[in-house]
C-alpha positions as CSV (number, residue, x, y, z in Angstrom):
1,M,43.2,71.6,52.0
2,F,41.8,68.4,53.6
3,D,42.1,64.6,53.7
4,L,39.5,62.0,52.8
5,D,38.6,59.0,54.9
6,V,39.7,56.1,52.7
7,K,38.0,53.6,55.1
8,S,34.6,55.3,54.9
9,K,31.8,53.7,53.0
10,R,30.6,57.1,51.8
11,P,31.6,57.9,48.2
12,K,34.7,60.2,47.9
13,Y,32.7,62.9,46.0
14,E,30.2,63.1,48.9
15,Q,33.1,63.5,51.3
16,I,34.6,66.3,49.2
17,I,31.2,68.0,49.1
18,E,30.8,67.8,52.9
19,K,34.3,69.0,53.6
20,I,34.0,72.1,51.3
21,K,30.5,72.9,52.7
22,N,32.0,72.8,56.2
23,L,34.9,75.1,55.2
24,I,32.4,77.6,53.7
25,I,30.1,77.4,56.7
26,C,33.0,77.8,59.2
27,K,34.2,80.8,57.1
28,E,37.6,79.2,56.4
29,L,36.9,79.7,52.7
30,K,36.1,83.4,52.2
31,P,33.4,84.5,49.7
32,D,34.6,85.0,46.1
33,I,38.0,83.3,46.8
34,K,39.2,81.2,43.8
35,M,39.0,77.4,44.5
36,L,41.8,75.1,43.6
37,S,41.6,73.9,40.0
38,I,40.0,70.5,39.5
39,R,43.4,69.0,38.6
40,A,45.2,70.6,41.5
41,L,42.7,69.4,44.1
42,S,42.5,65.9,42.6
43,K,46.3,65.6,42.9
44,E,46.3,67.0,46.4
45,I,43.8,64.6,47.8
46,G,44.5,61.7,45.5
47,V,41.3,61.2,43.6
48,S,40.3,61.3,40.0
49,P,39.7,64.7,38.4
50,N,36.2,63.4,37.5
51,T,35.4,62.9,41.2
52,V,36.4,66.5,41.9
53,Q,34.4,67.8,38.9
54,K,31.3,65.9,40.2
55,S,31.7,67.5,43.6
56,Y,32.2,71.0,42.3
57,D,29.2,70.6,39.9
58,S,27.0,69.5,42.8
59,L,28.2,72.3,45.1
60,E,27.4,74.8,42.2
61,R,23.9,73.4,41.9
62,Q,23.4,73.7,45.6
63,G,24.6,77.4,45.5
64,Y,27.9,76.9,47.5
65,L,30.1,77.6,44.5
66,Y,29.9,79.4,41.2
67,S,32.0,79.1,38.1
68,I,33.3,81.7,35.7
69,K,34.2,80.5,32.2
70,S,38.0,80.3,31.6
71,I,38.6,81.3,35.3
72,G,37.3,78.4,37.4
73,Y,35.3,78.1,40.6
């Protein structure tokens, strides 16, 4: 999906938020498409699942994502 800048001073969760927002704004992520699971994305980009959860929660509060119980984001 994307890579994080490990040399950046910005927290990883903020980098994830920015990358996903950009993918949504550039329409590379289509509306109502299922996002990778928290575990899958954390493995793919090499961060803790808690970091991805924090990012997804923030994106949901901002209105970029929504979650459906037992389905995901």
